[in-house]
KOLMI-564515 format. One record per residue (C-alpha): x, y, z; residue in one letter; chain. Coordinates in Angstrom, 3 decimals. Each point is the difference from the previous one (the first is absolute). Layout:
<atoms>
u:v:w:rest:kette
X:Y:Z:A:A
...
</atoms>
This chain:
<atoms>
u:v:w:rest:kette
21.968:4.936:-22.852:M:A
-1.522:-2.941:1.983:M:A
-2.087:0.014:2.912:L:A
-0.448:-3.505:1.996:V:A
-2.626:-0.518:2.537:T:A
-0.174:-3.151:2.160:I:A
-3.243:-0.601:1.864:D:A
-0.068:-0.656:3.668:T:A
3.775:0.102:0.533:L:A
0.966:0.327:3.529:R:A
3.344:2.677:0.283:A:A
1.753:-2.394:2.542:D:A
-0.099:-2.978:-2.460:R:A
2.729:1.079:-2.163:L:A
3.801:-0.140:0.621:G:A
0.172:3.658:-0.855:C:A
-2.752:0.528:2.581:G:A
2.173:-1.654:2.655:G:A
-1.250:-3.724:0.044:S:A
2.926:-2.286:0.576:P:A
-2.211:-3.107:-1.376:E:A
-0.865:1.758:-3.249:A:A
0.822:-1.315:-3.335:R:A
-0.490:2.929:-2.064:T:A
3.051:0.424:-1.919:P:A
-1.246:2.025:-3.029:N:A
-1.815:2.664:2.143:L:A
2.905:0.229:2.321:D:A
2.216:0.604:-2.909:A:A
-2.156:2.367:-1.430:L:A
0.036:2.108:3.309:A:A
3.781:-0.570:0.083:A:A
0.276:2.145:-3.171:R:A
-2.385:2.524:0.865:G:A
-2.196:1.323:2.854:V:A
-2.062:-1.834:2.639:A:A
-2.508:1.616:1.903:F:A
-0.417:-1.665:3.491:R:A
-2.960:2.001:1.191:E:A
-2.306:0.097:-2.743:A:A
-3.788:-0.165:0.888:I:A
-3.212:-0.832:-1.977:T:A
-2.998:2.394:-0.157:S:A
-2.269:-3.049:0.606:V:A
0.630:-3.758:0.224:P:A
-2.448:-1.105:-2.863:V:A
1.291:-0.429:-3.572:T:A
-2.430:1.910:-2.204:L:A
0.344:3.326:1.885:P:A
3.611:-0.583:1.095:A:A
0.945:-0.385:-3.905:I:A
-2.090:3.224:-0.685:G:A
2.225:1.734:2.490:T:A
2.999:-1.385:-1.822:I:A
-0.941:1.106:-3.412:L:A
-1.643:3.351:0.838:T:A
1.858:1.482:3.019:G:A
-2.951:0.652:1.732:E:A
-1.622:-1.478:3.357:S:A
-3.350:-1.800:-0.159:P:A
-1.809:2.999:1.146:V:A
0.949:1.610:-3.009:R:A
-0.016:-2.635:-2.770:H:A
-3.078:-1.820:1.535:G:A
1.091:-3.588:-0.306:L:A
-0.895:-1.042:3.641:R:A
-0.347:-3.848:-0.496:D:A
0.470:-2.697:-2.596:N:A
-3.096:-0.208:-1.981:G:A
-3.065:2.544:0.538:W:A
2.248:3.014:-1.342:F:A
1.736:1.483:-3.123:T:A
2.733:2.498:-0.217:L:A
-1.362:3.637:0.402:D:A
0.219:1.190:-3.761:S:A
1.425:3.492:0.931:G:A
3.084:-1.883:1.361:I:A
2.914:-0.005:-2.201:P:A
2.069:-3.427:-0.396:T:A
3.880:-0.341:-0.235:L:A
-0.641:-1.890:-3.107:A:A
-1.765:2.929:-1.221:E:A
3.139:2.290:0.677:C:A
2.031:-2.425:-2.046:F:A
-2.495:-0.048:-2.829:H:A
0.021:3.626:-0.404:A:A
3.706:0.090:-0.110:A:A
-0.131:-2.280:-3.068:G:A
1.133:-3.103:1.859:W:A
-1.581:-3.598:-0.531:G:A
-1.905:-1.398:2.815:T:A
-0.921:-3.591:1.036:E:A
-1.070:-1.832:3.027:A:A
-0.268:-3.864:0.827:V:A
-2.143:-0.679:3.012:V:A
-0.500:-3.159:2.088:A:A
-3.031:0.676:1.918:S:A
-3.620:0.549:-1.226:A:A
-0.361:2.555:2.639:V:A
2.039:2.389:-2.469:L:A
-2.405:-0.815:-2.994:A:A
0.001:2.823:-2.646:A:A
-3.358:1.124:1.096:D:A
1.144:1.328:3.395:R:A
1.535:2.903:-1.856:G:A
3.625:-0.320:0.618:L:A
0.449:-1.162:-3.748:A:A
-0.220:3.632:-0.932:R:A
2.970:1.208:-1.831:G:A
1.349:-3.473:-0.807:F:A
0.451:-1.168:-3.809:D:A
-0.393:-3.759:1.428:R:A
-1.334:-1.139:3.082:W:A
-0.002:-3.638:0.177:D:A
-2.546:-1.524:2.216:D:A
-1.164:-3.335:-1.576:D:A
-0.364:-2.452:2.374:F:A
-0.227:-3.652:-1.453:S:A
0.357:-3.219:1.076:P:A
2.201:-1.894:0.637:P:A
1.331:0.744:3.345:Y:A
2.510:-2.181:1.772:E:A
-0.567:-1.274:3.275:V:A
2.528:-1.845:1.930:F:A
-1.444:-0.702:3.950:A:A
-2.786:-2.599:-0.192:P:A
-2.418:1.967:2.447:E:A
-0.152:2.817:-2.844:Y:A
-1.027:-2.267:-2.674:R:A
-3.596:0.403:0.841:E:A
0.427:3.754:-0.865:F:A
1.995:-0.316:-3.190:R:A
-2.713:1.400:-2.461:D:A
-0.972:2.745:2.469:E:A
3.869:1.008:0.273:M:A
0.353:-0.174:-3.764:A:A
-2.863:2.647:-0.610:R:A
1.441:2.842:2.213:D:A
4.004:-0.579:0.224:R:A
2.971:-0.794:-1.887:R:A
3.086:-1.527:1.047:R:A
3.448:2.013:0.142:A:A
1.421:-2.289:-2.508:N:A
-2.725:0.771:-2.420:T:A
0.005:3.831:0.685:V:A
3.809:0.080:-0.602:T:A
-0.379:-1.980:-3.246:D:A
-2.493:2.445:-1.434:L:A
1.889:3.048:1.288:A:A
3.210:-1.354:-1.681:I:A
-1.851:-0.578:-3.214:A:A
-0.976:3.731:0.245:R:A
3.428:1.277:0.471:V:A
1.508:-1.841:-2.541:A:A
-2.598:1.650:-2.656:A:A
1.917:2.330:-1.956:P:A
-1.132:3.793:0.221:T:A
1.805:3.406:-0.744:K:A
-1.805:1.492:3.054:K:A
1.220:0.213:3.424:K:A
-2.328:-2.242:2.349:R:A
-1.407:-0.206:3.142:F:A
-0.679:-3.399:1.234:F:A
-2.340:-0.861:3.039:F:A
0.117:-3.725:1.085:V:A
-1.973:-1.120:3.172:H:A
0.721:-3.360:1.628:Y:A
-2.927:-1.451:2.181:F:A
2.221:-2.606:1.694:D:A
0.505:-0.240:3.155:P:A
-3.602:0.546:0.365:H:A
-2.080:-2.629:1.769:M:A
-0.542:-2.713:-0.875:H:A
3.575:-1.159:0.618:L:A
1.220:-2.364:-2.357:D:A
3.683:0.456:-0.995:P:A
1.224:-2.267:-2.779:P:A
1.940:-2.979:1.266:P:A
3.358:1.297:-0.281:P:A
-0.718:2.849:1.971:F:A
-2.236:-1.659:2.631:A:A
2.932:-2.446:0.558:R:A
2.310:2.915:0.632:A:A
-2.336:1.479:2.504:H:A
-1.500:-3.144:2.004:P:A
-3.176:0.733:1.911:S:A
0.301:3.509:-0.995:R:A
-2.005:0.583:-3.321:P:A
-0.153:3.643:0.116:Y:A
3.811:0.321:-0.204:D:A
-0.102:-2.557:-2.809:G:A
-2.446:2.265:-1.891:E:A
2.438:2.882:0.808:V:A
2.803:-2.018:-1.369:S:A
-1.808:-0.946:-3.260:F:A
-0.994:3.447:-0.763:V:A
3.684:1.181:0.556:D:A
1.307:-2.702:-2.501:H:A
-2.924:1.343:-2.599:E:A
1.089:3.610:0.518:I:A
3.573:-0.972:-0.565:G:A
-1.100:-1.777:-3.404:R:A
-1.780:3.063:-0.965:L:A
2.698:2.379:0.901:L:A
2.606:-1.918:-1.953:R:A
-1.902:0.491:-3.097:E:A
-0.253:3.862:-0.011:L:A
1.697:0.894:-3.371:P:A
1.904:2.948:1.762:D:A
0.377:-0.491:3.619:P:A
2.625:2.388:0.717:S:A
-2.401:2.878:-1.446:R:A
-3.412:-1.347:1.586:T:A
-1.512:1.492:3.343:L:A
-1.228:-3.015:1.775:V:A
-2.307:0.528:2.943:V:A
-1.284:-3.023:2.082:V:A
-2.560:0.462:2.692:V:A
-2.660:-1.939:1.943:A:A
-3.598:1.335:0.221:D:A
-0.486:-1.171:3.497:H:A
1.203:-2.943:2.296:G:A
-1.448:-2.817:1.769:E:A
-1.078:-0.214:3.641:S:A
0.921:-3.912:0.305:M:A
-2.339:-0.383:3.088:G:A
1.622:3.143:1.863:E:A
-2.507:1.823:1.906:H:A
-2.442:-2.874:-0.877:G:A
-0.475:1.254:-3.570:E:A
0.977:-3.054:-2.453:P:A
0.493:2.026:-2.959:Q:A
-0.500:3.806:-0.538:H:A
-2.403:2.625:-0.823:G:A
-2.092:-0.299:3.428:F:A
2.930:1.814:2.530:L:A
2.452:2.657:-0.379:L:A
3.008:-1.387:1.589:Y:A
3.357:0.146:-1.448:D:A
0.082:-3.782:-0.964:S:A
-1.983:1.145:-2.838:T:A
0.792:3.642:-0.583:L:A
3.810:-0.114:-0.053:H:A
1.189:-1.084:-3.361:V:A
3.348:-0.034:-1.888:P:A
0.720:2.315:-2.734:W:A
3.086:0.030:-2.076:I:A
1.294:1.929:-2.972:A:A
3.177:-0.282:-2.199:A:A
1.088:1.454:-3.262:G:A
0.896:3.252:-1.715:P:A
0.410:3.004:2.611:G:A
-0.568:-2.319:2.859:V:A
3.173:-0.536:2.370:P:A
1.310:-3.450:0.780:R:A
-0.032:-1.894:3.460:H:A
-2.275:2.627:1.559:R:A
-1.933:-0.870:3.131:L:A
-2.762:2.351:0.784:R:A
-1.657:-0.004:3.320:V:A
-1.788:3.416:-0.278:D:A
-3.876:-0.996:-0.176:P:A
-1.754:-0.007:-3.462:V:A
-3.257:-1.014:-1.205:G:A
-1.281:-1.528:-3.219:L:A
-1.761:3.180:-0.637:V:A
3.338:1.507:-0.974:D:A
0.934:-2.557:-2.717:V:A
-1.880:1.301:-3.044:A:A
1.277:3.523:0.773:P:A
3.603:-1.132:0.371:T:A
0.111:-2.169:-3.201:V:A
-1.771:2.885:-1.843:A:A
2.655:2.632:1.343:S:A
2.832:-2.635:-0.635:A:A
-0.758:-0.237:-3.653:L:A
-0.933:3.621:-0.667:G:A
-3.662:-0.706:-0.501:L:A
-2.804:2.316:1.253:A:A
-0.748:0.132:3.616:S:A
-2.495:-2.031:1.407:I:A
-1.988:-0.834:3.245:G:A
0.324:1.355:3.385:S:A
3.100:-2.011:1.313:G:A
3.299:1.381:0.200:R:A
2.577:-0.024:-2.775:R:A
2.815:-1.772:1.835:L:A
3.868:0.645:-0.605:D:A
1.485:-3.850:-0.499:W:A
2.924:1.448:1.748:S:A
-1.065:2.222:2.983:H:A
-2.651:-0.891:2.698:P:A
-2.665:3.025:0.414:D:A
1.242:1.755:3.095:P:A
-3.709:0.470:1.062:D:A
-1.985:-2.767:-0.994:P:A
-3.665:0.181:0.398:P:A
-2.323:-2.236:1.583:G:A
-1.349:-3.125:-1.567:H:A
-3.920:-0.781:-0.435:Y:A
-1.550:-3.518:-0.307:S:A
-3.304:-1.647:0.008:E:A
-2.279:-3.034:-0.528:T:A
-3.620:0.404:-0.993:L:A
-0.061:-3.691:-1.000:R:A
-1.243:-0.950:3.422:P:A
-2.933:2.622:-0.564:L:A
-0.693:-0.691:-3.518:V:A
0.336:-3.738:-0.572:S:A
-0.798:-1.062:3.678:Y:A
-2.040:2.550:1.559:G:A
2.477:0.893:2.724:W:A
1.331:3.141:1.166:S:A
2.932:1.449:-2.322:P:A
3.363:0.936:1.395:L:A
2.297:2.807:-0.476:F:A
3.658:0.779:1.035:S:A
2.533:2.649:-0.086:F:A
3.738:-0.170:1.087:R:A
2.526:2.585:0.449:Q:A
3.249:0.236:1.642:E:A
-0.083:-3.680:1.221:G:A
-3.521:0.294:1.187:W:A
-3.108:-1.541:-1.338:K:A
-3.737:0.301:0.767:V:A
-2.490:-2.632:-0.864:V:A
-3.680:1.175:0.268:A:A
-3.331:-1.433:-0.941:G:A
-2.977:-1.620:1.548:G:A
0.121:0.058:3.619:D:A
3.504:0.502:0.808:R:A
3.111:2.215:-0.778:T:A
3.492:-1.378:0.124:E:A
3.369:1.736:0.472:L:A
3.376:-1.570:-0.521:Y:A
3.525:1.000:0.473:D:A
1.269:-1.751:-2.795:L:A
3.720:0.396:0.854:S:A
-0.481:-1.767:3.475:A:A
-2.912:-2.308:-1.026:D:A
0.492:-0.562:-3.718:P:A
-2.099:-3.339:0.086:G:A
-3.001:2.062:1.225:E:A
-0.709:-2.157:3.035:R:A
-0.851:2.617:2.619:S:A
-1.846:3.186:-0.631:P:A
1.412:2.903:1.836:T:A
-1.501:3.247:1.753:R:A
1.135:3.423:-1.094:D:A
-3.324:1.958:-0.319:S:A
1.797:3.055:-1.387:D:A
1.588:-1.930:-2.786:R:A
-2.871:-2.043:-0.901:E:A
-2.146:3.209:-0.178:R:A
2.746:1.407:-2.571:R:A
-0.042:-3.212:-1.955:L:A
-3.492:-0.247:-0.148:L:A
-0.459:3.594:-1.223:A:A
2.566:-0.741:-2.621:A:A
-2.042:-3.089:-1.175:L:A
-3.256:2.079:0.047:A:A
2.018:2.634:-2.428:E:A
0.861:-3.247:-2.317:C:A
-3.575:-0.723:-0.484:R:A
-1.188:3.448:-0.393:A:A
-2.721:0.081:-2.690:G:A
-0.512:-3.734:-0.057:D:A
-3.522:-1.408:0.340:L:A
-1.305:-1.440:3.096:P:A
1.012:-3.813:0.087:P:A
-3.534:-1.270:-0.014:E:A
-0.862:2.212:-3.097:E:A
2.938:-1.548:-1.614:I:A
-1.272:-3.536:0.664:R:A
-3.592:1.180:-1.058:A:A
1.311:1.345:-3.434:R:A
2.163:-3.149:-0.640:A:A
-2.686:-2.251:0.778:R:A
-3.001:2.206:-1.235:A:A
-1.624:-2.594:-2.287:D:A
0.447:-2.774:2.205:E:A
-1.381:1.810:2.955:R:A
-3.189:1.407:-1.499:A:A
-0.898:-3.363:-1.655:Q:A
0.843:-1.769:3.175:S:A
-2.045:2.586:2.286:Q:A
-3.035:-0.080:-2.205:E:A
-0.452:-4.025:-0.206:L:A
0.762:-0.529:3.568:L:A
-2.431:2.668:1.247:E:A
-2.747:-1.369:-2.362:S:A
0.787:-3.375:1.693:L:A
0.021:1.035:3.343:G:A
3.730:-0.902:0.824:Y:A
1.120:3.657:1.089:T:A
-1.169:3.185:1.036:G:A
1.394:3.337:-0.666:N:A
0.628:2.253:2.890:S:A
1.957:2.469:-1.482:G:A
2.934:-0.291:2.207:S:A
3.498:-1.726:-0.616:T:A
0.485:-2.976:1.909:P:A
3.259:-0.153:2.239:A:A
2.869:-1.444:-1.929:R:A
2.487:-2.584:1.625:P:A
3.378:0.870:0.248:H:A
2.093:-2.264:-2.431:P:A
2.210:-1.377:2.716:A:A
-3.138:-1.190:1.543:D:A
-1.640:-1.286:-3.303:A:A
2.829:-1.934:-1.203:L:A
-0.369:-2.534:2.702:Q:A
-3.217:-1.415:-1.441:S:A
1.263:0.501:-3.726:W:A
3.032:-1.918:0.714:N:A
-2.234:-2.909:1.196:R:A
-2.359:0.207:-3.074:T:A
3.068:-0.376:-2.243:Q:A
0.464:-3.649:1.210:E:A
-3.006:-0.752:-1.697:T:A
1.224:1.000:-3.683:R:A
0.480:-3.407:-1.303:V:A
-3.481:-0.896:0.899:F:A
-1.319:2.865:-1.579:L:A
2.053:-0.807:-3.019:H:A
-1.288:-3.583:-0.343:R:A
-3.554:1.090:0.884:A:A
0.285:2.469:-3.040:D:A
1.207:-2.768:-2.416:V:A
-2.527:-2.495:1.013:E:A
-2.789:2.592:-0.459:L:A
1.472:0.937:-3.410:A:A
-0.097:-3.983:-1.103:Q:A
-3.559:-0.180:1.308:G:A
0.977:-2.343:3.176:H:A
-2.539:2.136:2.449:F:A
0.129:-2.502:2.654:D:A
3.827:-0.281:-0.131:L:A
-0.029:3.989:0.064:A:A
-1.918:0.140:2.944:I:A
1.978:-2.347:1.746:A:A
3.328:1.854:-0.788:W:A
-1.743:3.195:1.163:A:A
-1.130:-1.423:3.135:D:A
3.582:-1.470:0.886:S:A
1.380:3.387:-0.533:G:A
-2.804:1.696:2.112:L:A
1.031:-2.503:2.749:A:A
3.269:2.071:0.259:R:A
-1.264:3.232:-0.400:G:A
-2.878:2.118:-0.946:E:A
0.462:1.709:-3.453:S:A
-2.523:1.788:-2.290:A:A
1.347:-1.631:-3.128:D:A
-0.527:-3.532:1.624:L:A
-3.258:0.835:0.821:W:A
-0.845:1.413:-3.614:F:A
1.256:-3.147:-1.608:L:A
-1.834:-2.376:2.121:R:A
-3.228:2.092:-0.543:G:A
1.074:-0.056:-4.077:E:A
0.383:-3.688:0.331:A:A
-3.669:-0.345:1.786:A:A
-1.683:2.474:-2.453:R:A
1.427:-1.878:-2.942:R:A
-1.236:-3.175:1.461:A:A
-3.680:1.434:0.506:G:A
0.503:0.369:3.714:R:A
-1.434:3.387:0.443:V:A
-0.217:0.531:3.777:Q:A
3.537:-1.795:0.488:V:A
1.160:2.437:-2.380:A:A
-1.803:3.133:1.477:R:A
1.324:-0.983:3.454:N:A
3.398:-0.115:-1.025:A:A
-0.027:3.116:-2.162:F:A
-1.498:1.848:3.012:E:A
3.068:-1.436:1.940:R:A
2.448:1.323:-2.372:A:A
-1.746:3.656:0.208:L:A
0.073:0.142:3.809:R:A
3.766:-0.586:-0.505:L:A
0.330:2.281:-2.889:E:A
-2.990:2.168:-0.628:P:A
1.196:1.310:-3.711:G:A
1.480:-3.618:-1.229:H:A
-0.544:0.593:-3.586:S:A
-0.511:-3.717:-0.941:F:A
-2.677:-0.577:2.660:T:A
-1.890:3.099:-1.201:I:A
-0.310:-1.213:-3.655:D:A
-0.757:-3.826:1.232:A:A
-2.988:1.690:2.071:L:A
-1.200:1.865:-3.042:R:A
-0.059:-3.275:-1.962:I:A
-1.646:-1.867:2.789:L:A
-2.711:2.580:0.363:N:A
-0.669:0.328:-3.731:S:A
-3.214:-1.052:-1.833:P:A
1.633:-2.805:-1.600:D:A
1.476:-1.648:3.330:E:A
0.779:-3.601:-0.383:L:A
-2.648:-2.109:1.518:P:A
0.249:-1.367:3.276:T:A
1.128:-3.209:1.730:F:A
-0.185:-1.303:3.388:P:A
2.106:2.166:2.267:D:A
2.344:-1.367:2.324:E:A
1.814:1.908:3.258:D:A
</atoms>
């Protein structure tokens, strides 16, 4: 059995997903010899928790993975690999993103979990050359993933085997290899989709017995591409990031079947386990490949990334019978998806909204309050930050939770700060090389384009190392006003206020 996940793949970018411009012959051919689900929905538009749902059949409320980093799979939640392992199968995985490192808990049940990220990492577009080393530490190209997976598929064994193969392309940064870039001029996202399709085709051709291998391909989430003001994913809960492709083919799967009934990624693990005679797993449905569920349930989605990683309000959604409610922060939005699939104009229907919100609350029954989830995730950082900041007089503890901005509002400022990323990188490089004046100059150039706690930290750190203590202190204070829990700044202030502080030199403004 082979489970393939593709990071950040929109459902509408495949030929079998309805795109007339798509160049995805391998995935389209797989769909033609099996089942394609046109209405598959992710539980969360963030990689670690979404893959957690795929591998456990549980929503993030149950499996405990609520954002990248910070969280580890709840130890009491069984994984699909553990089901295969208990049935005597060999279990192997190749993953393409460092957010899926083995210490996050998803490697449980796998005999081999390949998450070794080592250079080189091939970069094609000139604008990404500055980030080559950074990218090499946290991702793999699709061709590297395929090479590694083929090597494992070809290894002799007497066991039946379960392979989990994760592709990171077409995630930001978008940099398709030249042949695919040329095939999609000015559309690098589509170029990377074609690149991944090519590599999946190469992998499937190497299966030793394809006619007897169940193949399931699914995306963890989509990509907003600027829709609703969201440049990427994980911040909002519109269908540009929640609607994903799901394709299955192989023994027991009917051919040429297009399914338009709503399904969720929470259904993947239970359906695979049922199809292969394994022990039941998860709270999702065990789908019949051939027949739609006559009474499909609603689907819950969430994103706590805005809260945990950025300090904004979290968002929650529930959809059923063509209607969807999104709640969080200071607003609730109701959409009639059949009349407004792009979710452009919230509608008013108080009775329907109330019913959907009640169903949403039921999905979250037993969950911790979001503020407590954030506090637990960042407990060590929060305790250290509070203690140091209070001792320095930079913050007070009122005992109340501050009002958190809605992600749609906060993104306007966040988008502006992304324009400073190249300056952040250059300041970091110059700082590492001991060029403190150049580091400050690069930080200042970035700050002229938008406020950033990271840039203020780098400016302060360069000044600190140059012995300009007051300049450093001023910069660190600016960083903390923007982001009170900025951990690098907290550590730098601790050094700045230690007994062995560097000798001071004349300060400058």
